[in-house]
N, C-alpha and C positions, 0 to 999 in steps of 0.2 A: 504493500500500500504506500510506503514512503517513496518508492521509486516512481510510482504513478503521480504522487503529489509533486515531486520534483519536476516531472515532465509537464504537468499542468501549470506549475508556476512559470516555467520557461515559455510555454505557449501563451500565457497571459501577461507576460512581462510588459510593464508600461511603455518601454521604448518601442516594442513591436506594435502595441495597440496604437500608439501615436503615429507611427509610420503607416499603418493600415488606414487610419483615419485620414491622414494627409493624402494618401494615394486615392482614396475614395472621393474625397472632396475635389481633387484634381480631375479624376476620371469622369465625375458627374458634372464637371465644369462649374462647380460652385466657387472654386478658386482657380486661378490660372495655373498652368503647369510649373511655371517658374516659382510661384508661391508654394506649390505643393513640394517641389524639390527642396526649397529653402526650409520648409516646415519639417520635412523628413530629416534634414541635416540637424537643425537645432533641437528638435524634440526626440528624434529617434537615434541618430548616429552620435552626435556630440556627447551625450551622457555616457556612451560606451567607452569613451577615452579614459574615464575614471578607472575602469577595470584593467585597461592596458597599462596605465601608469602604475596602478597598484601591483601589477605583476613585474614591470620593468625595474622599478626603483626598489633595490634590495631592502632598505629599512621599512618601506611600506609593505612589501611582500611579507616580511616577518610578522607584521601586525595582523595579517590575515583579513578575515571577513569584516572585522570592526573598521579597519582602514578603508576597505572597499566601500562600505556603507557611507562613511564620512565623505570620501571623494565623490561618490555617486550623487550625494546631495549637492555638493559644491558644483559639480559639472552640470547637473540637471538645472539648478537655479541659474547658472551662468548661461545655459542654453535658452532658458525662458527669457532672461533679460536680453540676450542677443537677438532672439526672435522678435520680441516686442519692439526693440529698437529698430530692427530691419523693417518691420511692418509699418511703423510710423515714418521712418526716414524715406522709405521707398514708396510711400503712399499705397500700400497694399489694400486689398478689399477689407470691408468691415468684418467679414467672416474670419479672415486671418487675424485681425486685431482682436476679435472676441476670443479666438482660440488661444492666442498667446497670453492675453490677460487672464483667461481662465486658468491656464497652467501656472502663471505667476501667483495668482491669488491662492490657488489650491496648494501650491508649494509653501506659501506663507502660512496657510492654515496648518499644514502638516508640521512645519518647523515649530510653530508656536505650541501646538499640542505636545510635541515631543519635549520642548523646553519646559513645559509645565508638568512633565512627568507622565503624560498619557500619549504614548506613541501611536497616533492614528495611522492606519495602514496606507502607505504610499502606493502599494501594489493595488489595493482596492480602488483607491483614488484614480490611479492611472488606467483603470479599466472603465470606471463609471463615467469619467469625463468624455472620452471619445464616443461612448455609446450615446450619451445625452446629446452631444454635438451633432452626431450623425442623424439622430432622430429628429432634431429640430431643422437641420439644414438640408438633409437628403430625403429621408423617408421614415415614416413610423415603423416600417418593416425592420429598422435597426433595433427596435425593442427586443428582437430576438438576441441581440447582443447581451442581454441580461444573462443569457446562458454562460457567457464568458465570465461575467461577474460571479455567478454561482461557482464556476470552476475555480476562480481565484479564491473565493471563500473556502471551499472544500480543501484546496491544496494548502492554503495558509493554516487552516485549523489542523489538518493532518500533520503538517510539518511543525506544528506548534510555534509558528512565527508570530501569530497575532491571536488575540481573543476575538470572539464574535463582536463585542462592543467596539474594539479597535478597528475591525474591518468595516463595520457599519459607519463609524465616524469618518473613515477615509472616503467611503462612498458619499456620505453627506457633504464632506468638504468639497468634493468635485462638483456636486450638484449646486451647492450654494455659490461656489466660485463662478460657475457658468451663468447662473441667473443674475449675479451681481455684475458680471462682465456684460451681459446682455442689457441690463438696466443702464449701465454707464455709457455704453457705446451705441445703442440703437434707440 
């Protein structure tokens, strides 16, 4: 069961969910292809550099998973800031701006909850956000993406990475961030 949980966690990793969301937004012409490619870079690829650096730098490699998580947060937030800066500087679509602001706000919510001693699940947040965005901007058929959220919950609970409440808080963080971004930008 633990191997299955690990596979499910990989299949629902937030970077992959973000890249799929960006590709779908581009494919359905909700955003331009150059916006989709930039989004895939900032939300999907750039955060992965944390794991590469954690492996390459010997001191960081020794610290293991703890350092990977710290670097992942830094690289993710840097990607969100870079993305939102690009969206405004390059006058991208409102949808791109909403996506980046959603990620920035949800990242802030996750950071604050962790700082307060309640680590809301970034994994759950990283699945719920793209599902909500695709439901609003593409089709309600993306509600079937809730199945990915269920898989993220099951895998995280099985692997004992988060409690049900932490997973629910991560999901709520994404939804709140999305609706705040919509309110601010539309």
